[in-house]
C-alpha positions, -999 to +999 in steps of 0.1 A: +300-149-650+267-141-666+243-120-655+208-136-644+180-117-659+149-108-631+126-111-664+137-149-667+128-153-629+097-141-632+089-164-658+102-195-642+082-184-609+054-179-630+052-213-645+057-229-608+029-217-599+006-227-620+015-256-616+009-252-580-024-234-586-040-262-607-037-289-577-043-261-551-075-258-574-085-292-565-107-302-534-082-329-513-073-341-481-041-341-477-028-370-459+015-360-448+025-396-455+014-403-489+035-399-520+005-389-539-009-368-517-017-334-537+006-310-516+035-335-527+021-329-561+023-297-561+060-299-550+067-316-575+053-302-602+067-272-592+101-283-591+102-295-620+087-266-642+114-247-620+145-277-629+139-268-666+136-228-659+168-231-643+187-255-668+171-230-702+187-195-686+220-216-675+228-248-672+263-240-656+244-233-624+239-262-601+206-262-583+196-270-542+167-273-539+139-288-509+129-319-539+165-324-548+179-321-510+202-353-512+235-336-529+260-347-511+279-324-494+315-337-506+296-322-542+280-297-530+309-275-512+330-269-541+298-250-554+308-210-560+275-206-573+246-224-572+203-218-569+187-225-535+151-232-544+117-239-523+095-249-552+066-243-526+070-228-492+040-228-470+027-264-463+004-252-435-004-223-460-015-242-492-033-270-468-058-247-453-063-224-484-054-192-474-035-185-502+002-174-481+022-204-501+053-191-521+082-195-550+115-192-537+144-195-559+176-180-547+210-173-561+236-179-536+270-166-548+301-176-525+283-187-491+257-157-495+222-147-515+225-122-544+197-124-560+162-138-549+127-141-560+094-149-542+066-153-559+032-160-542+012-175-571-024-166-552-023-140-545-002-131-578+021-111-559+063-111-570+088-095-548+127-095-560+160-081-548+197-085-562+223-072-539+232-035-550+200-028-571+172-025-546+140-044-540+106-045-552+070-055-556+047-063-585+015-069-578-007-088-609+021-101-617+012-129-641-009-101-661+023-082-670+046-090-701+082-077-700+110-084-722+139-065-707+149-058-663+148-018-665+109-019-683+100-046-654+114-027-623+100+003-641+070-010-629+071-028-598+071-006-565+106-001-549+110-014-510+109-004-482+072+016-498+056+022-457+069+052-439+081+055-405+057+049-374+063+053-340+045+016-338+067-014-338+055-037-358+070-079-351+062-106-379+056-139-368+045-176-382+007-182-386+015-220-374+048-216-353+052-193-326+072-203-299+078-192-267+109-174-275+095-156-300+066-143-270+099-135-251+113-114-277+080-096-286+078-089-242+112-074-246+098-051-268+074-041-253+089-028-221+114-003-247+086+005-270+049+020-269+029+002-288+039-029-304+022-046-330+023-089-341+021-087-380+009-127-386+020-138-421+026-176-435+055-186-454+087-166-467+064-138-470+074-125-436+104-118-450+082-099-477+069-080-445+098-061-434+115-060-469+078-035-479+091-021-440+060-033-427+069-051-399+103-040-376+116-072-372+108-107-375+123-133-347+129-170-359+133-187-332+123-221-343+139-251-369+137-239-410+161-254-438+182-231-459+159-230-495+131-213-470+155-180-459+180-178-489+153-162-512+140-140-488+168-128-469+182-113-505+152-094-507+154-077-473+190-074-475+184-055-512+156-034-493+186-021-465+177-052-443+196-079-422+193-114-412+216-120-388+224-154-367+210-156-334+241-170-314+269-144-327+249-119-346+269-126-378+248-126-416+230-153-426+251-178-448+252-206-466+258-243-483+265-256-445+271-293-441+239-294-425+211-278-442+187-271-413+193-236-402+196-225-367+178-194-351+176-162-366+168-123-369+156-106-399+149-067-386+152-032-401 
């Protein structure tokens, strides 16, 4: 089984980011039900760039993407290795133009993420992690020219990078704060001297936990598999964990129904 180079995934992510930013730079009002909306254009253009890039890396690995989600479970269930992709994660952040949207690519092997990358094109920050090799962050990612993973990793910051603190930080969505999430935060306040809430959009919430800037990310609201695969890979590579709410088991993928249940990210 061939090993995928991180540098190749960086380049795929950068290409997708260019397509997204080309649309993002335009003035637009989004009508969500119109197929020709700028948001849909950005999604599709990023999807096309990623599909081409992943095909070039290894055409034998199938892809499950938000923009190509209609693959029957009868076909998917036989996959032992596949790409899980969200070409543009953070719809509301894209519309608000706050920069907190991402490109998510994960490699799933045996139902678990073994490698993941998250690129925030407006911020030009690239997060990546691989099982057994750690997690990293690279700023000004588009300015670097790498030809091998060793040099790439050497130029990146190892995660987590933040020192331990007495303050417990909880990362919550800018767009989705449920009553159950508020209850989780209130419980922490009973146990700890100081609890702060850090807000972030898209899969950047996973990245804050991987960085050590947040201790917990409770997601007590619906998500899809492509929203979480890359983030989970990075968090786990940084020493954290992602567990299902109902039984505290490690989150797994390629289920018949692609809708995720509640989960907790922690380190």
